[in-house]
C-alpha positions in Angstrom: 28.9 -24.5 -38.1 27.9 -26.4 -34.9 29.8 -23.9 -32.8 28.0 -21.0 -34.5 24.7 -22.6 -33.8 25.6 -23.2 -30.2 26.7 -19.6 -29.8 23.4 -18.4 -31.3 21.3 -20.6 -29.0 23.3 -19.3 -26.0 22.6 -15.7 -27.0 18.9 -16.4 -27.4 18.7 -18.0 -24.0 20.5 -15.1 -22.4 18.2 -12.6 -24.1 15.1 -14.5 -23.0 16.3 -14.6 -19.4 16.9 -10.8 -19.5 13.4 -10.2 -21.0 11.8 -12.3 -18.3 13.7 -10.6 -15.6 12.7 -7.2 -16.8 9.1 -8.2 -17.0 9.2 -9.6 -13.5 10.3 -6.2 -12.0 8.4 -4.0 -14.4 6.1 -2.9 -11.6 8.4 -1.4 -9.0 7.8 0.5 -5.8 6.4 4.0 -6.3 6.1 3.7 -10.1 3.1 5.6 -11.5 -0.3 4.0 -11.9 -1.1 2.9 -15.5 -4.2 5.0 -15.2 -2.1 8.2 -14.6 -2.0 9.3 -18.2 -1.0 12.6 -19.8 -4.4 13.9 -18.7 -3.3 13.9 -15.1 -6.1 16.0 -13.7 -8.6 13.4 -14.9 -7.0 10.9 -12.5 -7.9 13.1 -9.5 -11.4 13.9 -10.8 -13.5 11.4 -8.8 -16.8 12.6 -10.2 -16.2 10.9 -13.6 -17.0 7.3 -12.7 -17.7 4.6 -15.2 -21.4 3.7 -15.9 -21.8 0.1 -17.0 -23.9 -0.7 -20.0 -26.5 -3.4 -20.0 -24.1 -5.7 -21.9 -21.3 -5.1 -19.4 -23.7 -5.8 -16.5 -24.7 -9.1 -18.0 -21.0 -10.0 -18.4 -20.4 -9.2 -14.8 -23.4 -11.2 -13.8 -22.2 -14.3 -15.7 -18.7 -14.0 -14.3 -19.7 -13.5 -10.7 -22.3 -16.3 -10.9 -19.5 -18.6 -12.0 -17.2 -17.5 -9.2 -19.7 -18.4 -6.5 -18.9 -21.2 -4.0 -16.0 -22.3 -1.9 -12.3 -21.8 -2.8 -8.9 -22.6 -1.2 -5.4 -21.5 -2.1 -2.6 -19.2 -1.2 -2.1 -15.4 -1.0 1.1 -13.3 -1.5 1.3 -9.8 -0.1 3.8 -7.3 -1.3 4.3 -4.0 0.5 6.6 -1.1 -0.5 8.6 0.4 2.4 11.2 3.0 2.8 11.8 6.3 0.9 11.3 6.7 -2.8 15.0 7.0 -3.3 15.7 3.6 -1.8 12.5 1.5 -1.7 12.4 -2.1 -0.5 9.6 -4.7 -0.5 8.3 -6.8 2.3 6.5 -10.1 1.3 4.2 -12.2 3.4 2.4 -15.4 2.5 -0.9 -16.8 3.8 -3.2 -19.9 3.3 -6.6 -18.9 2.1 -10.1 -20.4 2.4 -13.0 -18.4 1.2 -16.7 -18.4 0.3 -17.9 -16.3 -2.6 -21.6 -15.3 -2.9 -23.3 -13.2 -5.6 -25.4 -10.6 -3.8 -26.7 -8.8 -6.8 -26.3 -8.7 -10.6 -23.1 -6.7 -10.4 -21.9 -7.5 -6.9 -20.0 -10.4 -5.3 -19.2 -10.7 -1.6 -16.2 -12.8 -0.5 -15.6 -14.0 3.0 -12.0 -14.9 3.4 -10.0 -16.6 6.2 -6.3 -16.0 6.1 -3.7 -18.0 8.0 -0.2 -16.5 8.2 1.7 -19.6 9.3 5.1 -17.9 9.7 3.6 -15.1 11.9 1.1 -17.6 13.5 -1.8 -15.1 12.8 -5.3 -15.7 11.5 -7.4 -12.9 10.0 -10.8 -12.5 8.4 -11.7 -10.3 5.5 -15.0 -9.4 3.9 -14.4 -8.2 0.3 -17.2 -6.7 -1.9 -16.4 -6.7 -5.6 -18.1 -3.9 -7.5 -21.5 -3.2 -5.9 -21.7 0.4 -4.7 -18.0 1.1 -5.1 -16.9 4.0 -7.4 -15.5 2.3 -10.6 -13.3 4.0 -13.1 -11.4 2.1 -15.7 -13.3 -1.1 -16.6 -12.4 -3.7 -19.2 -13.2 -7.3 -20.0 -10.2 -9.1 -21.5 -12.5 -12.0 -22.2 -15.7 -13.2 -20.6 -13.8 -14.7 -17.7 -11.1 -12.1 -17.2 -12.0 -8.7 -15.8 -9.8 -5.7 -14.9 -11.2 -2.6 -13.2 -10.1 0.2 -10.8 -11.6 1.9 -7.8 -10.4 5.3 -6.5 -11.3 7.0 -3.3 -10.2 10.2 -1.5 -9.2 9.6 2.1 -8.4 12.2 4.8 -5.0 12.2 6.3 -4.9 12.0 10.1 -3.8 15.3 11.8 -3.4 18.7 10.4 -0.7 20.9 8.9 2.1 19.3 6.9 2.2 15.5 6.7 4.8 14.0 8.9 6.5 11.0 7.4 7.7 8.4 10.0 11.2 7.2 9.4 11.4 4.1 7.2 7.9 4.4 5.8 6.8 4.9 2.2 6.9 8.5 1.0 4.1 8.1 -1.5 1.9 10.5 0.4 4.4 13.4 0.1 4.5 16.1 -2.5 8.0 15.0 -3.6 6.8 11.6 -4.8 3.8 13.2 -6.5 6.0 15.7 -8.3 8.3 13.0 -9.3 5.7 10.8 -10.9 3.5 13.5 -12.4 5.9 16.2 -13.4 3.2 18.7 -12.7 2.4 20.8 -9.6 -1.3 20.8 -10.5 -1.4 17.1 -9.6 -0.2 18.0 -6.1 -3.0 20.6 -5.7 -5.5 18.1 -6.8 -4.4 15.2 -4.6 -3.3 17.0 -1.5 -5.7 19.8 -1.0 -7.3 22.1 1.6 -10.8 21.1 2.7 -13.1 24.1 3.1 -15.1 24.5 6.3 -13.0 21.7 8.0 -10.1 22.0 10.3 -7.5 24.3 8.7 -4.7 22.7 6.7 -6.3 19.3 6.7 -5.1 17.2 3.8 -6.2 14.1 1.8 -4.8 11.4 -0.4 -6.1 9.5 -3.4 -6.1 5.7 -3.0 -6.5 3.5 -6.0 -7.0 -0.3 -6.2 -6.7 -2.0 -9.6 -8.5 -5.4 -9.6 -7.5 -8.2 -12.0 -9.9 -11.2 -11.8 -9.2 -14.2 -14.0 -11.4 -17.3 -13.8 -10.3 -20.5 -15.6 -12.6 -23.5 -15.0 -11.8 -24.5 -11.4 -9.0 -22.1 -10.8 -9.3 -18.4 -9.9 -6.8 -15.6 -9.6 -7.6 -12.3 -7.9 -5.0 -9.6 -7.9 -5.3 -6.2 -6.2 -2.6 -3.6 -6.9 -2.6 -0.6 -4.5 -1.6 3.0 -5.4 -1.4 6.1 -3.2 -1.5 9.5 -5.0 -0.9 7.8 -8.3 2.1 5.6 -7.3 2.4 1.9 -6.6 2.7 0.9 -3.0 2.0 -2.8 -2.9 -0.3 -5.6 -4.0 -2.1 -8.9 -3.1 -2.3 -12.0 -5.3 -4.7 -14.8 -4.5 -4.3 -18.1 -6.4 -7.3 -20.4 -5.7 -8.8 -23.8 -6.5 -12.5 -24.6 -6.3 -13.5 -26.9 -3.4 
């Protein structure tokens, strides 16, 4: 009986480990955006932005007001590199100090100082949350946990077919779009000809999904990056109030 119980416990532990491992790698390089649903063309329609209701604006106001002040912590940067057939990730770490200031009812400006100790590099970043940015998916998990996405169309440099440098992510190519969408219409919507501009000029859709979670004196800000609907990297900031 004891041996049977021991066997069952071992099996449960192994299963739990596998489940945790699968969860940890669930968001892999060049996987499709969670917002790239069956209605694929809607993803590329940048005219249908989300309009916040009065109640949502008040929730944002309360959250951003609580986030104001000085914070310190660490950042982890993950970047996808290589072709979609054999992607790899590069990870960097930085020490963060930042000052957050509410600039309007629905806007927060963050001034961040980053110190990459391993590379001996210091950088500054000014980050504006919401404000005038085009917002699409928008959801409060609770009053202190907000998830929303921003999407923009950016022009590719040069003209003609996009040249992919060796060893770089192929998320801007039609092959990766076809792979994730299964639909050539998505290619036409995301890489398109711009009328009255230089012939054969193309563009790409960039998406940032923000995940902001405030818990008393701790704050987590995550930014997941997508290019033409596929995951290309992310940033995670874990902060404590100063």
